[in-house]
C-alpha positions, 0 to 999 in steps of 0.5 A: 508666887503662887496663889495658896487656897485653904479648905476646912477639913472634911472630916471635921465638918462631917463630924459636927454635921453628924452630932447635930443631926443626932441633936435634931433626931432626939427631939423627934423621937418622943414626938413619933412615940406620942409622948412628951411636950410638943412645945418643949421638943420643937424648941429643942429641934430649933436649936441645932437646926440652924447650925446644921444648915449653915454647916451644910452650906459651908460644906456645899460652897467648899467641896461642890462649888470649890470656893475656899475659905482663905486664899492667899495671894502675893499682895492680899488675903482673901477671907470667903465666909457665908457672911461675905468676903474680906480682903486684908492687904499685906501693904496695910499690915505690920504682923501676924500673930497666933492666938489660941482661945484654949478650951476644954474640949475644943480650942479656937485658934485665930491669926490676929492681924496687927496694922500699921499704926496709921491704917489701924487708926484709919480703920477705927475711925471709918467703922460704924455700929456693930463693926466699931464695936467688934473691932473694940472688943477684938482690940480689948481681947487680943490687942488686935482690931481683926482676926482670921479664924484658922481653926480645922483648916488643911494647913496647921495654924502655926505653919499658916502664921509662919507662911503669912509673916514670910509673905509680909516680909517679902 
């Protein structure tokens, strides 16, 4: 089977970066005019700046270095994020399910990973610290230990979930 590479939609990332850039410029305008509190404007500037830089890193990694956030192969799913690489093997997974965190403006869609019972117990026992808290929180919220964020990818979330379940059955 062929390897499937999924990327984020460029226009979505650019729109978010544009909004963040505007939020970074707004506190600078009063400083240039000699008005407003220096401390307050610096605090307002510090809020969108890290998110803007993270967005630039994501855009650079995906489009310039050609590192896709999700790669689906015959036997596993590889998720490349700024925080690291995670691999999910189809042999360990029972099923995939679509989960939507509905929002007023933006909804976040994830595909939950339901492991085989023995693997689920093993993963929980091996996890420590923040990873264990993350897994317990996911179990309480989505009834699954792991999830893959699929919002704004080049493939629709429902299509991707169906594709993963088909690959799982093979």
